[in-house]
N, CA, C and O atoms as a DFTB+ gen file, in Angstrom:
704 C
 N C O
     1  1     227.025     -73.299      37.336
     2  2     228.186     -73.972      36.748
     3  2     229.478     -73.382      37.321
     4  3     229.604     -72.164      37.451
     5  1     230.423     -74.237      37.659
     6  2     231.687     -73.804      38.229
     7  2     232.650     -73.483      37.102
     8  3     232.858     -74.289      36.195
     9  1     233.244     -72.275      37.171
    10  2     234.227     -71.905      36.153
    11  2     235.616     -72.267      36.650
    12  3     235.940     -72.085      37.823
    13  1     236.433     -72.784      35.735
    14  2     237.797     -73.151      36.101
    15  2     238.759     -72.648      35.053
    16  3     238.371     -72.367      33.919
    17  1     240.003     -72.537      35.432
    18  2     241.077     -72.198      34.513
    19  2     241.272     -73.378      33.565
    20  3     241.338     -74.523      34.012
    21  1     241.365     -73.117      32.285
    22  2     241.501     -74.192      31.297
    23  2     242.751     -75.036      31.539
    24  3     242.774     -76.217      31.190
    25  1     243.785     -74.448      32.131
    26  2     245.022     -75.195      32.380
    27  2     245.062     -75.822      33.768
    28  3     245.982     -76.584      34.066
    29  1     244.092     -75.521      34.620
    30  2     244.085     -76.026      35.984
    31  2     243.389     -77.362      36.078
    32  3     242.913     -77.903      35.080
    33  1     243.335     -77.889      37.286
    34  2     242.663     -79.176      37.490
    35  2     241.158     -79.022      37.345
    36  3     240.631     -77.917      37.467
    37  1     240.462     -80.127      37.084
    38  2     239.009     -80.040      36.991
    39  2     238.437     -79.744      38.368
    40  3     239.105     -79.989      39.373
    41  1     237.219     -79.226      38.437
    42  2     236.629     -78.979      39.750
    43  2     236.516     -80.278      40.533
    44  3     236.371     -81.353      39.950
    45  1     236.582     -80.176      41.850
    46  2     236.567     -81.364      42.704
    47  2     235.333     -82.210      42.461
    48  3     235.405     -83.438      42.485
    49  1     234.190     -81.556      42.225
    50  2     232.951     -82.294      42.017
    51  2     233.025     -83.195      40.779
    52  3     232.286     -84.175      40.686
    53  1     233.894     -82.877      39.846
    54  2     233.985     -83.616      38.595
    55  2     235.459     -83.918      38.304
    56  3     235.975     -83.612      37.230
    57  1     236.119     -84.528      39.293
    58  2     237.573     -84.730      39.220
    59  2     238.011     -85.577      38.041
    60  3     239.153     -85.457      37.598
    61  1     237.130     -86.442      37.511
    62  2     237.520     -87.338      36.429
    63  2     236.976     -86.902      35.079
    64  3     237.004     -87.683      34.128
    65  1     236.489     -85.694      34.973
    66  2     235.934     -85.212      33.700
    67  2     236.983     -85.345      32.607
    68  3     238.142     -84.980      32.801
    69  1     236.584     -85.854      31.492
    70  2     237.490     -85.983      30.356
    71  2     238.253     -87.304      30.340
    72  3     238.813     -87.666      29.305
    73  1     238.293     -88.030      31.447
    74  2     238.974     -89.321      31.475
    75  2     238.071     -90.390      30.876
    76  3     236.845     -90.293      30.934
    77  1     238.701     -91.417      30.297
    78  2     237.894     -92.544      29.828
    79  2     237.484     -93.384      31.040
    80  3     237.970     -93.162      32.149
    81  1     236.597     -94.339      30.822
    82  2     236.032     -95.104      31.925
    83  2     237.109     -95.865      32.699
    84  3     237.028     -95.958      33.924
    85  1     238.106     -96.404      32.018
    86  2     239.189     -97.117      32.708
    87  2     239.910     -96.189      33.675
    88  3     240.179     -96.569      34.815
    89  1     240.226     -94.973      33.229
    90  2     240.915     -94.009      34.085
    91  2     240.040     -93.574      35.255
    92  3     240.535     -93.369      36.363
    93  1     238.743     -93.432      35.009
    94  2     237.838     -93.048      36.102
    95  2     237.769     -94.143      37.164
    96  3     237.769     -93.848      38.359
    97  1     237.709     -95.395      36.740
    98  2     237.674     -96.512      37.695
    99  2     238.999     -96.600      38.437
   100  3     239.016     -96.784      39.655
   101  1     240.102     -96.473      37.721
   102  2     241.432     -96.498      38.336
   103  2     241.551     -95.368      39.361
   104  3     242.017     -95.591      40.478
   105  1     241.135     -94.168      38.988
   106  2     241.182     -93.026      39.900
   107  2     240.325     -93.251      41.136
   108  3     240.700     -92.855      42.239
   109  1     239.185     -93.879      40.950
   110  2     238.311     -94.185      42.081
   111  2     238.987     -95.171      43.023
   112  3     238.932     -95.014      44.242
   113  1     239.622     -96.181      42.454
   114  2     240.346     -97.175      43.262
   115  2     241.458     -96.495      44.064
   116  3     241.658     -96.814      45.236
   117  1     242.180     -95.564      43.444
   118  2     243.264     -94.880      44.160
   119  2     242.750     -94.143      45.384
   120  3     243.470     -94.001      46.373
   121  1     241.512     -93.672      45.325
   122  2     240.930     -92.917      46.434
   123  2     240.210     -93.805      47.446
   124  3     239.825     -93.328      48.514
   125  1     240.025     -95.074      47.134
   126  2     239.285     -95.986      47.990
   127  2     240.168     -96.481      49.126
   128  3     241.278     -96.961      48.892
   129  1     239.679     -96.366      50.348
   130  2     240.460     -96.748      51.525
   131  2     239.948     -98.016      52.207
   132  3     240.555     -98.486      53.169
   133  1     238.847     -98.567      51.725
   134  2     238.296     -99.781      52.332
   135  2     237.603    -100.588      51.242
   136  3     237.277    -100.048      50.185
   137  1     237.375    -101.881      51.489
   138  2     236.699    -102.696      50.474
   139  2     235.374    -102.055      50.051
   140  3     234.564    -101.648      50.883
   141  1     235.182    -101.979      48.731
   142  2     234.036    -101.277      48.155
   143  2     233.425    -102.124      47.054
   144  3     234.145    -102.802      46.320
   145  1     232.120    -102.092      46.931
   146  2     231.440    -102.876      45.898
   147  2     231.679    -102.272      44.519
   148  3     231.978    -101.085      44.382
   149  1     231.539    -103.116      43.508
   150  2     231.660    -102.646      42.127
   151  2     230.597    -101.594      41.828
   152  3     230.862    -100.645      41.091
   153  1     229.409    -101.748      42.385
   154  2     228.340    -100.774      42.158
   155  2     228.707     -99.411      42.717
   156  3     228.472     -98.393      42.067
   157  1     229.280     -99.375      43.915
   158  2     229.688     -98.095      44.508
   159  2     230.811     -97.458      43.690
   160  3     230.829     -96.244      43.487
   161  1     231.738     -98.278      43.227
   162  2     232.826     -97.763      42.388
   163  2     232.251     -97.243      41.071
   164  3     232.669     -96.194      40.581
   165  1     231.293     -97.974      40.498
   166  2     230.643     -97.542      39.250
   167  2     229.936     -96.203      39.448
   168  3     229.988     -95.340      38.573
   169  1     229.277     -96.028      40.589
   170  2     228.597     -94.758      40.860
   171  2     229.594     -93.602      40.870
   172  3     229.358     -92.565      40.250
   173  1     230.702     -93.785      41.570
   174  2     231.716     -92.738      41.657
   175  2     232.358     -92.479      40.295
   176  3     232.619     -91.332      39.933
   177  1     232.612     -93.556      39.541
   178  2     233.272     -93.432      38.236
   179  2     232.296     -93.101      37.115
   180  3     232.705     -92.913      35.969
   181  1     231.016     -93.028      37.438
   182  2     229.972     -92.700      36.466
   183  2     229.989     -93.660      35.277
   184  3     230.145     -93.262      34.123
   185  1     229.823     -94.944      35.611
   186  2     229.760     -95.960      34.563
   187  2     228.810     -97.072      35.004
   188  3     228.322     -97.075      36.133
   189  1     228.565     -97.982      34.127
   190  2     227.705     -99.122      34.407
   191  2     228.428    -100.095      35.347
   192  3     229.629    -100.311      35.179
   193  1     227.745    -100.683      36.320
   194  2     228.394    -101.644      37.231
   195  2     229.046    -102.826      36.504
   196  3     230.077    -103.335      36.946
   197  1     228.450    -103.260      35.396
   198  2     229.036    -104.365      34.631
   199  2     230.403    -103.945      34.064
   200  3     231.352    -104.729      34.067
   201  1     230.485    -102.728      33.590
   202  2     231.758    -102.197      33.071
   203  2     232.770    -102.093      34.210
   204  3     233.938    -102.445      34.047
   205  1     232.315    -101.610      35.351
   206  2     233.215    -101.497      36.511
   207  2     233.752    -102.870      36.896
   208  3     234.948    -103.015      37.148
   209  1     232.881    -103.885      36.946
   210  2     233.325    -105.246      37.303
   211  2     234.379    -105.750      36.313
   212  3     235.363    -106.373      36.713
   213  1     234.172    -105.482      35.032
   214  2     235.125    -105.923      34.005
   215  2     236.516    -105.333      34.289
   216  3     237.513    -106.055      34.297
   217  1     236.568    -104.030      34.519
   218  2     237.861    -103.388      34.774
   219  2     238.421    -103.797      36.141
   220  3     239.630    -103.983      36.278
   221  1     237.571    -103.936      37.135
   222  2     238.040    -104.347      38.457
   223  2     238.630    -105.751      38.421
   224  3     239.629    -106.018      39.089
   225  1     238.027    -106.647      37.655
   226  2     238.597    -107.995      37.507
   227  2     239.950    -107.933      36.807
   228  3     240.876    -108.660      37.165
   229  1     240.054    -107.067      35.817
   230  2     241.324    -106.881      35.113
   231  2     242.369    -106.307      36.076
   232  3     243.505    -106.780      36.113
   233  1     241.984    -105.284      36.857
   234  2     242.907    -104.705      37.840
   235  2     243.287    -105.734      38.909
   236  3     244.411    -105.718      39.412
   237  1     242.363    -106.619      39.253
   238  2     242.657    -107.699      40.203
   239  2     243.721    -108.627      39.616
   240  3     244.660    -109.012      40.313
   241  1     243.580    -108.986      38.345
   242  2     244.575    -109.856      37.688
   243  2     245.947    -109.198      37.637
   244  3     246.966    -109.885      37.708
   245  1     245.985    -107.870      37.515
   246  2     247.253    -107.138      37.471
   247  2     247.842    -106.910      38.865
   248  3     249.007    -106.536      38.997
   249  1     247.040    -107.133      39.894
   250  2     247.499    -106.920      41.267
   251  2     247.253    -105.512      41.782
   252  3     247.692    -105.179      42.882
   253  1     246.571    -104.686      41.024
   254  2     246.312    -103.303      41.414
   255  2     245.258    -103.240      42.523
   256  3     245.331    -102.393      43.414
   257  1     244.285    -104.141      42.457
   258  2     243.254    -104.231      43.495
   259  2     243.240    -105.646      44.055
   260  3     243.753    -106.586      43.448
   261  1     242.646    -105.764      45.212
   262  2     242.404    -107.068      45.819
   263  2     240.902    -107.282      45.853
   264  3     240.150    -106.422      46.313
   265  1     240.475    -108.433      45.364
   266  2     239.053    -108.763      45.372
   267  2     238.760    -109.609      46.609
   268  3     239.476    -110.561      46.919
   269  1     237.691    -109.233      47.302
   270  2     237.237    -109.987      48.462
   271  2     235.909    -110.625      48.089
   272  3     234.922    -109.933      47.842
   273  1     235.897    -111.969      48.051
   274  2     234.662    -112.673      47.691
   275  2     233.615    -112.471      48.771
   276  3     233.928    -112.380      49.958
   277  1     232.408    -112.406      48.347
   278  2     231.278    -112.204      49.241
   279  2     230.074    -111.875      48.393
   280  3     230.135    -111.918      47.164
   281  1     229.006    -111.554      49.036
   282  2     227.787    -111.194      48.298
   283  2     227.362    -109.809      48.724
   284  3     226.686    -109.680      49.744
   285  1     227.716    -108.784      48.010
   286  2     228.503    -108.795      46.780
   287  2     230.011    -108.775      47.061
   288  3     230.453    -108.480      48.172
   289  1     230.769    -109.094      46.035
   290  2     232.230    -109.017      46.136
   291  2     232.617    -107.554      46.328
   292  3     231.928    -106.649      45.857
   293  1     233.725    -107.337      47.023
   294  2     234.239    -105.975      47.186
   295  2     235.677    -105.924      46.695
   296  3     236.344    -106.950      46.557
   297  1     236.132    -104.721      46.439
   298  2     237.468    -104.487      45.904
   299  2     238.128    -103.388      46.721
   300  3     237.475    -102.451      47.181
   301  1     239.434    -103.524      46.890
   302  2     240.182    -102.450      47.533
   303  2     241.549    -102.313      46.874
   304  3     242.075    -103.251      46.274
   305  1     242.099    -101.125      47.004
   306  2     243.419    -100.840      46.446
   307  2     244.440    -101.747      47.113
   308  3     244.406    -101.941      48.328
   309  1     245.357    -102.308      46.312
   310  2     246.430    -103.161      46.834
   311  2     247.653    -102.285      47.063
   312  3     248.425    -102.031      46.139
   313  1     247.826    -101.825      48.292
   314  2     248.936    -100.932      48.605
   315  2     250.295    -101.565      48.310
   316  3     251.237    -100.858      47.954
   317  1     250.407    -102.885      48.453
   318  2     251.677    -103.570      48.179
   319  2     252.075    -103.406      46.707
   320  3     253.261    -103.284      46.397
   321  1     251.097    -103.403      45.806
   322  2     251.381    -103.192      44.387
   323  2     252.005    -101.817      44.174
   324  3     253.005    -101.679      43.469
   325  1     251.403    -100.804      44.791
   326  2     251.899     -99.444      44.591
   327  2     253.255     -99.242      45.237
   328  3     254.063     -98.466      44.726
   329  1     253.529     -99.913      46.337
   330  2     254.847     -99.871      46.966
   331  2     255.881    -100.530      46.041
   332  3     256.961     -99.980      45.822
   333  1     255.552    -101.689      45.511
   334  2     256.433    -102.398      44.569
   335  2     256.719    -101.524      43.349
   336  3     257.856    -101.425      42.888
   337  1     255.667    -100.900      42.843
   338  2     255.818    -100.040      41.657
   339  2     256.746     -98.866      41.950
   340  3     257.590     -98.527      41.122
   341  1     256.600     -98.239      43.121
   342  2     257.448     -97.100      43.495
   343  2     258.909     -97.527      43.596
   344  3     259.799     -96.808      43.144
   345  1     259.156     -98.685      44.183
   346  2     260.524     -99.182      44.313
   347  2     261.125     -99.454      42.933
   348  3     262.287     -99.130      42.687
   349  1     260.347    -100.041      42.046
   350  2     260.830    -100.279      40.680
   351  2     261.157     -98.968      39.978
   352  3     262.156     -98.877      39.265
   353  1     260.327     -97.958      40.173
   354  2     260.586     -96.651      39.555
   355  2     261.874     -96.043      40.091
   356  3     262.668     -95.494      39.327
   357  1     262.086     -96.137      41.402
   358  2     263.322     -95.610      41.986
   359  2     264.539     -96.340      41.432
   360  3     265.535     -95.713      41.070
   361  1     264.456     -97.668      41.368
   362  2     265.580     -98.468      40.870
   363  2     265.888     -98.142      39.413
   364  3     267.051     -98.125      39.010
   365  1     264.856     -97.886      38.631
   366  2     265.064     -97.580      37.213
   367  2     265.597     -96.164      36.998
   368  3     266.330     -95.912      36.042
   369  1     265.236     -95.254      37.875
   370  2     265.566     -93.841      37.661
   371  2     266.907     -93.420      38.261
   372  3     267.417     -92.349      37.930
   373  1     267.494     -94.256      39.151
   374  2     268.702     -93.842      39.861
   375  2     269.777     -94.920      39.787
   376  3     269.486     -96.114      39.710
   377  1     271.020     -94.469      39.811
   378  2     272.146     -95.401      39.864
   379  2     272.275     -95.942      41.282
   380  3     271.686     -95.404      42.219
   381  1     273.056     -97.017      41.427
   382  2     273.309     -97.574      42.753
   383  2     273.929     -96.508      43.644
   384  3     273.563     -96.383      44.813
   385  1     274.865     -95.743      43.099
   386  2     275.531     -94.696      43.885
   387  2     274.535     -93.633      44.353
   388  3     274.586     -93.208      45.507
   389  1     273.634     -93.200      43.472
   390  2     272.621     -92.215      43.861
   391  2     271.712     -92.764      44.957
   392  3     271.375     -92.060      45.909
   393  1     271.327     -94.015      44.812
   394  2     270.470     -94.644      45.820
   395  2     271.207     -94.772      47.156
   396  3     270.626     -94.526      48.213
   397  1     272.492     -95.159      47.107
   398  2     273.292     -95.268      48.333
   399  2     273.417     -93.909      49.010
   400  3     273.305     -93.809      50.231
   401  1     273.648     -92.868      48.222
   402  2     273.773     -91.524      48.792
   403  2     272.475     -91.093      49.462
   404  3     272.499     -90.488      50.533
   405  1     271.353     -91.399      48.843
   406  2     270.066     -91.035      49.433
   407  2     269.824     -91.818      50.723
   408  3     269.313     -91.260      51.693
   409  1     270.182     -93.099      50.746
   410  2     270.049     -93.898      51.971
   411  2     270.903     -93.279      53.079
   412  3     270.466     -93.195      54.227
   413  1     272.105     -92.850      52.739
   414  2     272.989     -92.212      53.742
   415  2     272.368     -90.918      54.277
   416  3     272.353     -90.687      55.486
   417  1     271.851     -90.070      53.363
   418  2     271.224     -88.810      53.783
   419  2     270.049     -89.070      54.730
   420  3     269.911     -88.414      55.762
   421  1     269.217     -90.028      54.366
   422  2     268.050     -90.344      55.187
   423  2     268.460     -90.937      56.525
   424  3     267.834     -90.659      57.547
   425  1     269.508     -91.753      56.524
   426  2     270.008     -92.341      57.763
   427  2     270.530     -91.251      58.694
   428  3     270.316     -91.319      59.905
   429  1     271.205     -90.258      58.147
   430  2     271.694     -89.131      58.947
   431  2     270.523     -88.390      59.588
   432  3     270.575     -88.039      60.766
   433  1     269.489     -88.159      58.822
   434  2     268.304     -87.478      59.350
   435  2     267.648     -88.289      60.472
   436  3     267.241     -87.740      61.496
   437  1     267.556     -89.591      60.262
   438  2     266.963     -90.469      61.278
   439  2     267.804     -90.439      62.553
   440  3     267.260     -90.355      63.654
   441  1     269.123     -90.507      62.406
   442  2     270.025     -90.475      63.563
   443  2     269.870     -89.167      64.330
   444  3     269.915     -89.163      65.560
   445  1     269.687     -88.062      63.620
   446  2     269.472     -86.777      64.283
   447  2     268.192     -86.801      65.118
   448  3     268.175     -86.296      66.240
   449  1     267.123     -87.386      64.576
   450  2     265.881     -87.508      65.350
   451  2     266.078     -88.426      66.552
   452  3     265.594     -88.131      67.645
   453  1     266.789     -89.540      66.354
   454  2     267.041     -90.464      67.470
   455  2     267.796     -89.750      68.594
   456  3     267.491     -89.928      69.773
   457  1     268.786     -88.938      68.207
   458  2     269.568     -88.198      69.203
   459  2     268.730     -87.103      69.866
   460  3     268.791     -86.926      71.083
   461  1     267.964     -86.382      69.085
   462  2     267.144     -85.293      69.616
   463  2     266.129     -85.799      70.633
   464  3     265.931     -85.189      71.684
   465  1     265.491     -86.915      70.313
   466  2     264.426     -87.429      71.171
   467  2     264.866     -88.596      72.058
   468  3     264.062     -89.154      72.804
   469  1     266.151     -88.958      71.970
   470  2     266.692     -90.052      72.779
   471  2     265.781     -91.282      72.705
   472  3     265.386     -91.852      73.722
   473  1     265.462     -91.670      71.464
   474  2     264.559     -92.798      71.234
   475  2     264.951     -93.494      69.936
   476  3     265.573     -92.893      69.060
   477  1     264.582     -94.762      69.822
   478  2     264.920     -95.551      68.634
   479  2     263.918     -95.382      67.506
   480  3     264.218     -95.700      66.355
   481  1     262.716     -94.880      67.828
   482  2     261.698     -94.708      66.795
   483  2     260.702     -93.642      67.240
   484  3     260.629     -93.319      68.426
   485  1     259.943     -93.099      66.309
   486  2     258.942     -92.092      66.689
   487  2     257.897     -92.653      67.658
   488  3     257.386     -91.927      68.511
   489  1     257.586     -93.929      67.527
   490  2     256.585     -94.544      68.399
   491  2     257.033     -94.583      69.856
   492  3     256.200     -94.683      70.757
   493  1     258.334     -94.505      70.093
   494  2     258.862     -94.569      71.455
   495  2     258.885     -93.199      72.143
   496  3     259.329     -93.091      73.286
   497  1     258.412     -92.159      71.458
   498  2     258.458     -90.800      72.001
   499  2     257.109     -90.432      72.613
   500  3     256.065     -90.615      71.987
   501  1     257.137     -89.921      73.821
   502  2     255.949     -89.381      74.480
   503  2     255.941     -87.876      74.185
   504  3     256.632     -87.103      74.850
   505  1     255.161     -87.474      73.193
   506  2     255.164     -86.085      72.723
   507  2     254.810     -85.103      73.834
   508  3     255.416     -84.035      73.919
   509  1     253.871     -85.428      74.663
   510  2     253.458     -84.517      75.731
   511  2     254.586     -84.338      76.745
   512  3     254.839     -83.228      77.215
   513  1     255.258     -85.431      77.076
   514  2     256.391     -85.343      78.012
   515  2     257.502     -84.478      77.426
   516  3     258.138     -83.715      78.153
   517  1     257.739     -84.586      76.137
   518  2     258.772     -83.773      75.482
   519  2     258.424     -82.298      75.599
   520  3     259.285     -81.480      75.925
   521  1     257.163     -81.951      75.335
   522  2     256.734     -80.548      75.390
   523  2     256.822     -80.022      76.825
   524  3     257.266     -78.897      77.055
   525  1     256.402     -80.835      77.772
   526  2     256.447     -80.409      79.174
   527  2     257.877     -80.186      79.655
   528  3     258.113     -79.348      80.525
   529  1     258.830     -80.926      79.099
   530  2     260.237     -80.802      79.499
   531  2     260.980     -79.725      78.699
   532  3     262.150     -79.448      78.964
   533  1     260.305     -79.127      77.728
   534  2     260.967     -78.181      76.831
   535  2     260.433     -76.768      77.049
   536  3     259.270     -76.569      77.402
   537  1     261.309     -75.804      76.832
   538  2     260.881     -74.401      76.903
   539  2     260.528     -73.847      75.529
   540  3     259.853     -72.822      75.425
   541  1     260.980     -74.518      74.478
   542  2     260.814     -73.922      73.145
   543  2     260.076     -74.796      72.130
   544  3     259.929     -74.379      70.981
   545  1     259.605     -75.989      72.502
   546  2     258.898     -76.848      71.546
   547  2     257.413     -76.881      71.866
   548  3     257.005     -77.044      73.016
   549  1     256.614     -76.721      70.813
   550  2     255.171     -76.866      70.966
   551  2     254.784     -78.293      70.614
   552  3     255.577     -79.031      70.030
   553  1     253.590     -78.670      70.963
   554  2     253.111     -80.014      70.618
   555  2     253.086     -80.193      69.108
   556  3     253.373     -81.280      68.606
   557  1     252.745     -79.132      68.379
   558  2     252.744     -79.203      66.909
   559  2     254.144     -79.438      66.354
   560  3     254.315     -80.183      65.389
   561  1     255.152     -78.799      66.968
   562  2     256.543     -79.021      66.540
   563  2     256.930     -80.486      66.714
   564  3     257.515     -81.099      65.821
   565  1     256.597     -81.031      67.871
   566  2     256.972     -82.416      68.170
   567  2     256.237     -83.372      67.232
   568  3     256.853     -84.270      66.658
   569  1     254.932     -83.187      67.072
   570  2     254.183     -84.070      66.171
   571  2     254.680     -83.945      64.734
   572  3     254.714     -84.937      64.005
   573  1     255.060     -82.753      64.323
   574  2     255.616     -82.571      62.978
   575  2     256.927     -83.345      62.832
   576  3     257.148     -84.022      61.827
   577  1     257.794     -83.241      63.843
   578  2     259.053     -84.002      63.818
   579  2     258.796     -85.504      63.772
   580  3     259.433     -86.225      63.004
   581  1     257.862     -85.974      64.598
   582  2     257.583     -87.410      64.646
   583  2     257.033     -87.907      63.313
   584  3     257.388     -88.996      62.862
   585  1     256.175     -87.121      62.688
   586  2     255.636     -87.505      61.376
   587  2     256.744     -87.534      60.330
   588  3     256.821     -88.462      59.524
   589  1     257.607     -86.510      60.346
   590  2     258.716     -86.475      59.383
   591  2     259.671     -87.632      59.631
   592  3     260.166     -88.236      58.678
   593  1     259.935     -87.948      60.873
   594  2     260.812     -89.060      61.239
   595  2     260.247     -90.372      60.698
   596  3     260.976     -91.160      60.096
   597  1     258.958     -90.606      60.908
   598  2     258.320     -91.842      60.418
   599  2     258.374     -91.903      58.893
   600  3     258.662     -92.953      58.320
   601  1     258.099     -90.788      58.245
   602  2     258.141     -90.737      56.778
   603  2     259.560     -90.984      56.275
   604  3     259.758     -91.687      55.285
   605  1     260.531     -90.414      56.946
   606  2     261.937     -90.593      56.561
   607  2     262.351     -92.055      56.685
   608  3     263.081     -92.568      55.837
   609  1     261.893     -92.724      57.730
   610  2     262.195     -94.154      57.894
   611  2     261.584     -94.973      56.753
   612  3     262.229     -95.878      56.224
   613  1     260.350     -94.659      56.375
   614  2     259.692     -95.367      55.269
   615  2     260.414     -95.108      53.950
   616  3     260.617     -96.021      53.150
   617  1     260.797     -93.854      53.737
   618  2     261.502     -93.501      52.501
   619  2     262.853     -94.204      52.422
   620  3     263.241     -94.689      51.359
   621  1     263.570     -94.261      53.545
   622  2     264.859     -94.960      53.552
   623  2     264.670     -96.430      53.189
   624  3     265.467     -96.994      52.440
   625  1     263.624     -97.044      53.717
   626  2     263.341     -98.458      53.398
   627  2     263.107     -98.625      51.895
   628  3     263.612     -99.573      51.292
   629  1     262.350     -97.717      51.290
   630  2     262.105     -97.801      49.846
   631  2     263.399     -97.648      49.051
   632  3     263.665     -98.416      48.126
   633  1     264.199     -96.652      49.421
   634  2     265.455     -96.428      48.696
   635  2     266.416     -97.596      48.881
   636  3     267.131     -97.967      47.949
   637  1     266.436     -98.177      50.077
   638  2     267.304     -99.330      50.308
   639  2     266.844    -100.522      49.480
   640  3     267.671    -101.224      48.897
   641  1     265.555    -100.756      49.421
   642  2     265.038    -101.861      48.600
   643  2     265.338    -101.608      47.117
   644  3     265.681    -102.535      46.385
   645  1     265.207    -100.361      46.682
   646  2     265.522    -100.023      45.282
   647  2     267.013    -100.220      45.014
   648  3     267.393    -100.704      43.948
   649  1     267.854     -99.849      45.975
   650  2     269.310    -100.035      45.829
   651  2     269.643    -101.508      45.686
   652  3     270.426    -101.894      44.818
   653  1     269.043    -102.337      46.548
   654  2     269.300    -103.769      46.473
   655  2     268.803    -104.348      45.152
   656  3     269.458    -105.201      44.554
   657  1     267.655    -103.884      44.707
   658  2     267.117    -104.358      43.426
   659  2     268.033    -103.951      42.282
   660  3     268.322    -104.756      41.396
   661  1     268.487    -102.709      42.299
   662  2     269.375    -102.217      41.243
   663  2     270.697    -102.977      41.240
   664  3     271.213    -103.321      40.177
   665  1     271.251    -103.241      42.429
   666  2     272.506    -104.005      42.514
   667  2     272.309    -105.407      41.977
   668  3     273.173    -105.921      41.267
   669  1     271.184    -106.040      42.303
   670  2     270.894    -107.381      41.795
   671  2     270.767    -107.386      40.271
   672  3     271.251    -108.304      39.609
   673  1     270.126    -106.375      39.725
   674  2     269.985    -106.277      38.257
   675  2     271.336    -106.092      37.590
   676  3     271.611    -106.688      36.549
   677  1     272.184    -105.258      38.198
   678  2     273.496    -105.016      37.604
   679  2     274.378    -106.281      37.690
   680  3     275.168    -106.551      36.786
   681  1     274.236    -107.044      38.777
   682  2     274.992    -108.306      38.894
   683  2     274.542    -109.288      37.826
   684  3     275.366    -109.956      37.201
   685  1     273.221    -109.377      37.614
   686  2     272.687    -110.285      36.600
   687  2     273.195    -109.898      35.206
   688  3     273.565    -110.761      34.410
   689  1     273.207    -108.592      34.924
   690  2     273.678    -108.135      33.622
   691  2     275.165    -108.426      33.435
   692  3     275.602    -108.787      32.342
   693  1     275.936    -108.267      34.504
   694  2     277.382    -108.503      34.436
   695  2     277.714    -109.980      34.252
   696  3     278.687    -110.322      33.580
   697  1     276.905    -110.855      34.849
   698  2     277.194    -112.281      34.745
   699  2     276.529    -112.932      33.536
   700  3     276.877    -114.048      33.149
   701  1     275.568    -112.222      32.943
   702  2     274.811    -112.835      31.844
   703  2     275.296    -112.456      30.546
   704  3     274.753    -112.896      29.532
């Protein structure tokens, strides 16, 4: 038996211990990266396949998963739902000014990467050529920068969408 700290996370082998069946199925979906059968999800969530199908159909109706018809049907996490949810959370948690400031900060960071690598995007950078032309950058440094640059671009897009959503909500409230 694996001993754990009572305040720490559950052991990896039993990551959903203590959760109800809905939470176990939801947690399984969050970890699923490709279309998966209800039976496979039920096995991971330690529940009956019929119960898994019931919750998966409910999650499909909510947009949390996408159902792919077939024999058997498969389910996968709907990344667009989670992106939409994150944007809504940002819009609800921050003022337009806070969102604008964050967009500016992220834009400054992106511009610094564009200037450093003389490129419009991380995809346009030949990491090996950069290392060969540099005396002080390792391939790991360059790949780390490129990953951070890509993440920063994605984050700026989310904050900009949240800013636009927040501005639209405030306009509706002002006119209504």
